[in-house]
C-alpha positions as CSV (number, residue, x, y, z in Angstrom):
1,M,42.9,99.8,-213.2
2,K,44.3,102.5,-215.4
3,F,45.5,105.6,-213.6
4,D,45.0,109.0,-215.6
5,V,47.8,111.2,-214.7
6,S,46.6,114.1,-216.9
7,K,43.3,114.3,-215.2
8,L,45.0,114.3,-211.8
9,A,47.3,117.1,-212.8
10,A,44.3,119.2,-214.2
11,S,42.4,118.6,-211.0
12,L,45.3,119.7,-208.7
13,K,45.9,122.7,-211.0
14,K,42.3,123.7,-210.7
15,Q,42.3,123.4,-206.8
16,I,45.5,125.5,-206.6
17,E,44.1,128.2,-208.9
18,G,40.8,128.3,-206.7
19,F,42.7,128.2,-203.4
20,E,42.3,131.3,-201.2
21,D,43.9,131.7,-197.8
22,K,41.2,133.9,-196.3
23,G,43.5,135.0,-193.3
24,R,46.4,136.0,-195.4
25,K,45.6,136.9,-198.9
26,G,46.2,140.8,-199.3
27,E,47.1,140.9,-195.5
28,V,50.8,139.9,-195.7
29,G,53.4,141.3,-198.1
30,R,57.1,141.4,-198.6
31,V,59.8,144.3,-198.6
32,I,61.2,144.7,-202.1
33,S,63.4,147.6,-201.4
34,I,64.3,149.9,-198.4
35,G,66.5,152.9,-197.8
36,D,66.3,156.4,-196.2
37,D,63.4,155.3,-194.0
38,I,61.3,154.5,-197.0
39,A,60.2,150.9,-197.8
40,S,58.6,149.6,-201.0
41,V,56.2,146.6,-200.3
42,Y,54.8,144.1,-202.6
43,G,51.7,141.9,-202.0
44,L,49.4,144.2,-200.0
45,K,46.8,145.0,-202.7
46,D,44.2,145.9,-200.1
47,A,46.3,148.4,-198.0
48,M,44.8,151.9,-197.7
49,L,46.4,155.4,-197.9
50,G,47.5,156.3,-194.3
51,E,47.4,152.8,-192.9
52,L,49.9,151.5,-190.4
53,L,51.9,148.4,-191.6
54,L,53.7,146.3,-189.2
55,F,57.3,145.5,-190.1
56,P,59.9,143.1,-188.2
57,E,61.2,144.3,-184.9
58,D,57.9,145.8,-184.1
59,R,58.5,148.8,-186.4
60,Y,55.6,150.6,-188.0
61,G,55.3,152.1,-191.5
62,L,52.8,154.6,-192.8
63,V,51.4,154.0,-196.4
64,M,52.1,157.1,-198.4
65,N,52.0,155.9,-202.1
66,L,49.7,153.4,-203.7
67,G,51.4,152.0,-206.9
68,E,50.0,149.5,-209.4
69,D,52.2,146.6,-208.2
70,S,53.5,147.9,-204.9
71,I,53.1,150.5,-202.1
72,D,55.6,152.9,-200.5
73,C,55.8,153.4,-196.8
74,A,57.6,155.9,-194.6
75,L,59.0,154.1,-191.6
76,I,58.0,156.0,-188.5
77,S,60.7,154.8,-186.1
78,G,63.5,154.3,-188.6
79,E,64.4,151.2,-190.7
80,G,66.6,149.4,-188.1
81,N,67.6,145.9,-189.5
82,I,64.7,145.5,-191.9
83,K,65.9,144.0,-195.2
84,E,64.5,143.0,-198.6
85,G,62.3,140.0,-198.4
86,D,61.1,140.6,-194.8
87,E,57.4,140.0,-194.1
88,V,55.0,143.1,-193.7
89,K,51.6,142.7,-192.1
90,R,48.6,145.0,-192.5
91,T,47.1,146.4,-189.2
92,K,44.0,147.9,-190.7
93,R,44.6,150.9,-188.4
94,V,45.6,154.5,-188.9
95,V,47.9,156.3,-186.8
96,E,46.4,157.1,-183.4
97,V,47.6,159.0,-180.3
98,P,46.6,159.1,-176.7
99,V,44.3,161.9,-175.6
100,G,42.9,163.3,-172.4
101,D,43.8,165.0,-169.1
102,A,46.5,162.3,-168.3
103,L,48.7,164.0,-170.8
104,L,49.0,167.3,-168.9
105,G,52.3,168.0,-167.4
106,R,54.1,165.4,-169.8
107,V,56.6,165.6,-172.6
108,L,55.6,163.3,-175.4
109,G,57.1,162.0,-178.7
110,A,55.6,162.5,-182.0
111,L,53.1,159.5,-181.5
112,G,52.2,160.4,-178.1
113,N,54.9,158.1,-176.4
114,P,56.2,159.6,-173.0
115,I,59.8,160.8,-173.3
116,D,60.1,162.6,-170.0
117,G,61.1,159.6,-167.8
118,K,58.0,159.8,-165.7
119,G,56.5,156.4,-166.6
120,P,53.5,155.4,-168.8
121,L,50.5,157.8,-169.3
122,G,48.1,155.4,-167.6
123,N,44.4,155.2,-168.7
124,T,43.9,157.2,-171.9
125,A,41.6,157.2,-175.0
126,T,42.9,157.4,-178.5
127,R,42.2,159.5,-181.5
128,P,43.4,159.3,-185.2
129,V,45.9,162.0,-186.0
130,E,44.1,162.9,-189.3
131,R,40.7,164.4,-189.2
132,V,38.3,166.4,-191.4
133,A,38.0,170.0,-190.0
134,P,34.7,171.0,-188.6
135,G,32.3,172.5,-191.2
136,I,31.1,176.1,-191.3
137,M,27.8,175.2,-189.8
138,R,29.5,173.9,-186.6
139,R,31.6,176.9,-186.1
140,Q,31.1,180.3,-184.3
141,S,32.6,183.8,-185.0
142,V,35.5,184.6,-182.8
143,D,34.7,187.2,-180.1
144,T,36.4,186.2,-177.0
145,P,40.0,187.5,-176.2
146,M,43.0,185.0,-176.0
147,L,45.1,187.4,-174.0
148,T,48.9,186.8,-174.4
149,G,50.0,189.3,-171.6
150,I,52.1,191.1,-174.3
151,R,51.0,194.8,-174.6
152,A,51.9,195.1,-178.3
153,I,49.9,192.1,-179.2
154,D,46.8,192.5,-176.9
155,A,46.4,196.2,-177.8
156,M,47.2,196.3,-181.5
157,I,47.1,192.7,-182.9
158,P,44.5,191.0,-180.7
159,I,44.1,187.3,-180.8
160,G,40.7,185.6,-180.2
161,R,39.8,182.1,-179.0
162,G,39.5,180.0,-182.1
163,Q,41.8,182.2,-184.2
164,R,44.9,181.2,-186.1
165,E,47.7,183.9,-185.8
166,L,51.0,183.4,-187.5
167,I,54.1,184.3,-185.7
168,I,56.7,185.0,-188.5
169,G,60.3,186.4,-188.6
170,D,64.0,185.5,-189.1
171,R,65.9,183.2,-186.8
172,Q,66.6,184.5,-183.3
173,T,64.0,187.4,-183.3
174,G,62.0,186.2,-180.3
175,K,59.2,184.1,-182.0
176,T,59.3,181.3,-179.4
177,S,59.4,183.8,-176.5
178,I,56.1,185.2,-177.6
179,A,54.5,181.7,-177.7
180,V,55.8,180.8,-174.3
181,D,54.6,184.1,-172.7
182,A,51.2,183.3,-174.3
183,I,51.2,179.9,-172.6
184,I,52.3,181.3,-169.3
185,N,49.6,184.0,-169.4
186,Q,46.8,181.3,-169.5
187,K,47.4,180.4,-165.9
188,G,44.1,180.4,-164.0
189,K,42.0,181.1,-167.2
190,G,41.0,177.6,-167.9
191,V,42.9,177.2,-171.1
192,K,44.8,174.1,-171.8
193,C,48.0,174.5,-173.8
194,I,50.1,172.4,-176.2
195,Y,53.6,173.2,-177.5
196,C,54.5,171.3,-180.5
197,A,58.3,171.3,-181.1
198,I,59.3,170.4,-184.7
199,G,62.9,169.7,-185.7
200,Q,64.4,171.5,-182.5
201,K,67.4,170.4,-180.5
202,T,66.7,168.2,-177.5
203,S,68.4,170.7,-175.3
204,S,66.0,173.6,-176.4
205,V,62.9,171.4,-175.7
206,A,64.3,170.6,-172.3
207,Y,65.0,174.2,-171.5
208,L,61.5,175.2,-172.7
209,A,59.9,172.5,-170.4
210,K,61.8,173.8,-167.5
211,Q,60.7,177.5,-168.2
212,L,57.0,176.3,-168.2
213,R,57.6,174.2,-165.2
214,D,59.1,177.1,-163.2
215,A,56.2,179.3,-164.2
216,G,53.8,176.8,-163.0
217,A,52.4,176.4,-166.5
218,M,53.0,172.7,-167.0
219,E,49.9,171.9,-164.8
220,Y,47.7,172.8,-167.7
221,S,50.2,172.3,-170.6
222,L,52.0,169.4,-172.5
223,I,54.8,169.3,-174.9
224,V,54.9,167.2,-178.2
225,S,58.4,167.0,-179.5
226,A,60.0,165.6,-182.7
227,T,63.5,166.7,-182.5
228,S,66.0,167.3,-185.4
229,S,67.5,163.8,-184.7
230,E,64.2,162.0,-185.2
231,P,63.3,160.4,-188.7
232,A,61.4,162.7,-191.1
233,P,58.1,160.8,-190.8
234,Q,58.0,161.8,-187.0
235,L,58.6,165.4,-187.7
236,Y,55.8,165.1,-190.4
237,L,53.4,163.5,-188.0
238,A,54.1,165.5,-184.8
239,P,51.8,168.5,-185.6
240,Y,49.0,166.4,-186.5
241,S,49.3,164.4,-183.3
242,A,49.2,167.5,-181.3
243,M,46.2,168.8,-183.0
244,A,44.3,165.5,-182.4
245,M,45.2,165.9,-178.7
246,A,43.7,169.4,-178.7
247,E,40.6,168.4,-180.6
248,E,39.6,166.0,-177.7
249,W,39.4,168.9,-175.3
250,M,37.7,171.3,-177.8
251,E,35.0,168.8,-178.5
252,K,34.4,168.5,-174.7
253,G,33.7,172.2,-174.7
254,E,37.2,173.5,-173.4
255,D,39.4,176.0,-174.8
256,V,43.0,175.1,-176.1
257,L,46.0,177.0,-177.2
258,I,48.4,175.3,-179.5
259,V,51.8,176.4,-180.7
260,F,53.5,174.9,-183.7
261,D,57.3,175.7,-183.5
262,D,57.9,175.7,-186.4
263,L,56.1,174.9,-189.6
264,S,59.1,175.8,-191.8
265,K,60.9,172.7,-190.6
266,H,57.7,170.7,-190.9
267,A,57.5,171.7,-194.7
268,V,61.1,170.7,-195.1
269,A,60.4,167.2,-193.4
270,Y,57.6,166.7,-195.8
271,R,59.6,167.8,-198.8
272,T,62.3,165.2,-197.8
273,L,59.7,162.5,-197.6
274,S,58.1,163.5,-200.9
275,L,61.4,163.6,-202.8
276,L,62.3,160.1,-201.3
277,L,58.9,158.8,-202.4
278,R,59.7,160.0,-206.0
279,R,57.0,162.5,-206.1
280,S,57.2,165.3,-208.5
281,P,58.9,168.5,-207.1
282,G,57.4,171.9,-207.8
283,R,58.4,175.4,-206.7
284,E,61.6,175.5,-204.6
285,A,61.6,171.8,-204.8
286,Y,58.4,171.5,-202.5
287,P,55.7,169.0,-203.7
288,G,52.5,170.3,-205.2
289,D,50.4,169.5,-202.1
290,I,52.5,171.4,-199.5
291,F,49.8,174.0,-199.2
292,Y,47.3,171.2,-198.4
293,L,49.8,170.0,-195.8
294,H,49.3,173.1,-193.6
295,S,45.9,174.1,-194.6
296,R,44.3,170.7,-193.4
297,L,46.2,171.0,-190.1
298,L,45.3,174.7,-189.4
299,E,41.8,174.6,-190.5
300,R,41.0,172.3,-187.7
301,A,41.6,175.2,-185.2
302,C,38.4,177.0,-184.8
303,R,35.6,177.9,-182.2
304,L,32.6,175.5,-182.1
305,N,29.0,176.9,-181.6
306,A,27.1,176.2,-178.5
307,E,25.3,173.3,-180.1
308,N,28.6,171.5,-180.5
309,G,30.0,172.3,-177.1
310,G,31.4,175.8,-177.6
311,G,35.1,174.6,-177.2
312,S,37.9,176.2,-179.3
313,I,41.4,175.7,-180.5
314,T,43.5,178.8,-180.9
315,A,46.6,178.1,-183.2
316,L,50.0,180.0,-183.1
317,P,51.9,178.6,-186.0
318,I,55.5,179.8,-186.2
319,V,57.3,180.3,-189.6
320,E,61.0,181.2,-190.0
321,T,62.0,183.6,-192.7
322,Q,65.2,184.2,-194.6
323,E,66.6,187.8,-194.4
324,G,63.0,189.0,-193.7
325,D,61.6,187.6,-197.0
326,I,57.9,187.1,-196.2
327,S,57.1,186.7,-200.0
328,A,58.9,183.2,-200.0
329,Y,56.8,180.0,-200.8
330,I,56.1,178.7,-197.4
331,P,55.5,182.1,-195.7
332,T,53.0,183.1,-198.3
333,N,51.3,179.8,-198.0
334,V,50.8,180.0,-194.2
335,I,49.9,183.7,-194.3
336,S,47.1,183.0,-196.6
337,I,45.8,180.1,-194.4
338,T,45.9,182.0,-191.2
339,D,43.9,185.0,-189.7
340,G,46.7,187.4,-189.4
341,Q,50.4,187.6,-188.6
342,I,52.8,188.9,-186.0
343,Y,55.9,190.0,-187.8
344,L,59.2,190.2,-186.0
345,T,62.2,192.1,-187.4
346,S,65.9,191.6,-186.8
347,D,66.5,195.4,-186.9
348,L,64.1,196.0,-183.9
349,F,65.4,193.0,-182.1
350,N,69.1,194.1,-182.6
351,A,68.1,197.7,-181.4
352,G,66.9,196.2,-178.1
353,H,63.2,196.6,-178.8
354,R,61.7,193.4,-177.2
355,P,59.4,192.0,-178.4
356,A,60.6,193.1,-181.8
357,I,57.2,193.4,-183.4
358,D,56.8,195.4,-186.6
359,S,53.4,197.1,-186.0
360,G,53.1,198.2,-189.7
361,L,53.3,194.6,-191.2
362,S,51.6,192.8,-188.3
363,V,47.8,192.4,-188.5
364,S,45.0,190.6,-186.9
365,R,42.0,189.9,-189.3
366,V,39.8,189.5,-186.2
367,G,40.7,192.8,-184.9
368,S,38.7,194.5,-182.1
369,S,36.1,191.8,-182.2
370,A,38.4,189.8,-179.9
371,Q,39.1,192.7,-177.4
372,H,37.4,193.9,-174.3
373,R,36.3,197.8,-174.1
374,D,39.3,198.9,-172.2
375,M,41.9,197.3,-174.7
376,K,39.7,198.6,-177.7
377,E,40.1,202.1,-176.4
378,V,43.9,202.0,-175.8
379,G,44.5,200.0,-178.9
380,G,42.4,202.1,-181.2
381,G,44.6,204.6,-183.1
382,L,47.8,203.3,-181.5
383,K,49.0,201.8,-184.8
384,I,48.4,205.1,-186.6
385,E,50.2,207.0,-184.0
386,L,53.2,204.8,-184.3
387,A,53.1,204.9,-188.0
388,S,52.9,208.8,-187.9
389,Y,55.9,208.7,-185.6
390,Q,58.0,206.5,-187.9
391,E,57.1,208.7,-190.8
392,N,58.1,211.9,-189.2
393,L,61.3,210.3,-187.7
394,S,62.5,209.4,-191.2
395,F,62.1,213.0,-192.4
396,A,63.7,214.4,-189.2
397,Q,66.8,212.4,-189.9
398,F,67.7,214.9,-192.8
399,G,68.4,217.4,-190.1
400,S,66.0,220.0,-191.1
401,D,64.4,222.5,-188.5
402,L,61.3,221.0,-187.0
403,D,58.1,222.9,-186.0
404,A,56.5,222.3,-182.6
405,S,53.8,220.0,-183.6
406,T,56.4,217.7,-185.5
407,K,58.5,217.7,-182.3
408,A,55.5,216.9,-180.2
409,I,54.7,213.9,-182.5
410,L,58.3,212.6,-182.2
411,T,58.4,213.0,-178.4
412,H,55.0,211.3,-177.9
413,G,55.7,208.7,-180.5
414,A,59.1,207.7,-178.8
415,V,57.4,207.3,-175.5
416,L,54.6,205.1,-177.1
417,E,57.1,202.9,-178.8
418,A,59.1,202.5,-175.6
419,S,55.9,201.7,-173.6
420,L,55.6,198.6,-175.8
421,I,59.0,197.1,-174.6
422,Q,58.4,194.2,-172.2
423,K,60.6,191.7,-170.5
424,N,60.5,187.9,-171.6
425,G,58.6,185.6,-169.2
426,A,56.6,188.4,-167.6
427,P,53.1,188.5,-169.3
428,E,50.9,191.1,-167.7
429,A,47.2,191.1,-166.6
430,E,44.8,192.9,-169.0
431,E,44.0,195.7,-166.4
432,K,47.7,196.5,-166.0
433,Q,48.3,196.7,-169.8
434,A,45.2,198.9,-170.3
435,L,46.1,201.4,-167.4
436,L,49.7,201.7,-168.5
437,L,49.0,202.2,-172.2
438,Y,46.3,204.7,-171.4
439,A,48.7,206.7,-169.3
440,C,51.2,206.8,-172.1
441,K,48.7,207.4,-174.8
442,A,47.2,210.4,-172.9
443,G,50.7,211.9,-172.9
444,Y,51.2,211.9,-169.2
445,F,54.8,210.5,-169.5
446,D,56.0,212.4,-172.6
447,A,58.5,214.3,-170.5
448,V,60.3,211.1,-169.5
449,P,63.3,210.0,-171.7
450,P,62.4,206.9,-173.9
451,S,65.2,204.9,-172.4
452,E,63.6,205.2,-168.9
453,V,60.0,204.5,-169.9
454,A,60.0,200.7,-169.5
455,S,61.4,200.8,-165.9
456,L,59.2,203.9,-165.1
457,L,55.9,202.1,-166.0
458,E,56.7,199.2,-163.6
459,E,57.3,201.7,-160.8
460,Y,54.2,203.6,-161.7
461,F,51.9,200.5,-161.7
462,D,53.2,199.7,-158.3
463,Y,52.3,203.3,-157.1
464,L,49.0,203.1,-158.7
465,E,48.1,199.8,-157.0
466,N,48.9,201.4,-153.6
467,A,47.4,204.9,-154.2
468,A,44.3,204.0,-156.2
469,P,43.6,200.2,-155.7
470,E,39.9,200.7,-156.4
471,A,40.7,202.0,-160.0
472,V,42.8,198.8,-160.8
473,R,40.0,196.6,-159.3
474,E,37.3,198.5,-161.3
475,V,39.1,197.9,-164.7
476,A,39.8,194.2,-163.8
477,E,36.2,193.7,-163.1
478,S,34.4,195.8,-165.8
479,H,37.0,195.7,-168.5
480,E,36.3,199.4,-169.1
481,L,38.2,202.6,-168.6
482,G,35.5,204.9,-166.9
483,D,35.8,208.7,-166.3
484,S,36.6,208.1,-162.6
485,V,39.4,205.7,-163.6
486,K,40.9,208.2,-166.1
487,E,40.8,210.9,-163.5
488,R,42.6,208.8,-161.0
489,I,45.3,207.8,-163.6
490,R,45.8,211.6,-164.3
491,E,46.2,212.4,-160.7
492,T,48.4,209.5,-159.7
493,A,50.7,210.0,-162.8
494,A,51.1,213.7,-161.8
495,D,51.9,212.8,-158.2
496,F,54.2,209.8,-159.1
497,L,56.2,212.1,-161.4
498,K,56.4,214.8,-158.7
499,N,57.6,212.4,-156.0
500,R,60.1,210.8,-158.6
501,Q,61.9,214.1,-159.2
């Protein structure tokens, strides 16, 4: 029998061409290049943007570029010993992080992994780190205060639950201190807090954790940390992980305060990734989508309406400026995304004015809608009085003779400015802030030298609690400065100054 080799070859060729390995086609690829925590992979034609890929040594990569013949991944935990030709597998999953009450009191890495040495988290659910922000119809207007315990902020630049308030200023001006005080002040108020450290030193994160622990704030708080020694992909993912953790509580009807410290370093990490991925650089070498980077993060902070549980996420992003330049690319981007900014200046900080808040450039776009009646009364007009004081002070420096009304403005303004000085780590109850600021605004302490005002106010409040406890209690309960309370403040202030002499 004659054997036809050509027919056999054609048959085999046809079978090979039609062969499909259902379990592996498009599911397994190969590394074709790797370096700087970026890997190019060939063979994963079905991979999705944002998908996790499994590399050797149980390392994961995040798909960031989809090319015609290959895809580019950012290796989340570094490249290790991965080399060209290594096998890469699809997971068909996006990046997810653990969520729930089990996270409270813990210090976690960028992907929710415990890094505090206290063991595993236990039973937790997971959520994807990226999510579309709630739509307008699911939201409610901001009308409930998120008190920071800092007089200057709660009176002049009020923050409401569901608001996004930027803290901006040069390096070493007290930005983190304001955020930490805000977290400490939530004790007993039913607000869960998340502090997200991006690109900081490990020692700084450890010190902050100790601060919160000593203040009893870690019971309702957690820290998400991606330090400066971590790969850029972790710095990029950390704030999204923290926001996903916050959303779990918000959607259960709870209130959350989240701090991003800071988004300047986050932008730099993303710029690093983008340039390594060969994306086109734009202004200041940042990629064209840098605005979208922060807007899709901060837009997730809001207050949901009653039909959706009524929970909220209040975001305090921090941005570092260079020489006070708030018109730079990243600061202007984040200013346009947020609902106001707290601007800190080096001049005030170096002059010993803490917190070093510039009342002229700081603003809250929610305003008095997020204040109780007592804080509305003491905060109303406070900015204008301080602005008038600064303007008259600048003219007084020329050494010209001053009339009595100008001298009165300067004396009163100096006391008002001094009344906003406050120690770090000592946030105050709302009734204390309202009573002290009212006494200063009414001019009862205008005869006191400005350098003594800060210590005098502490002494006066102790005196007021003993001499008129009913007035303090009434303000705490009603959030209002009634006529009887104002009369008691006038009387006790006069008695206090008389006894102090």
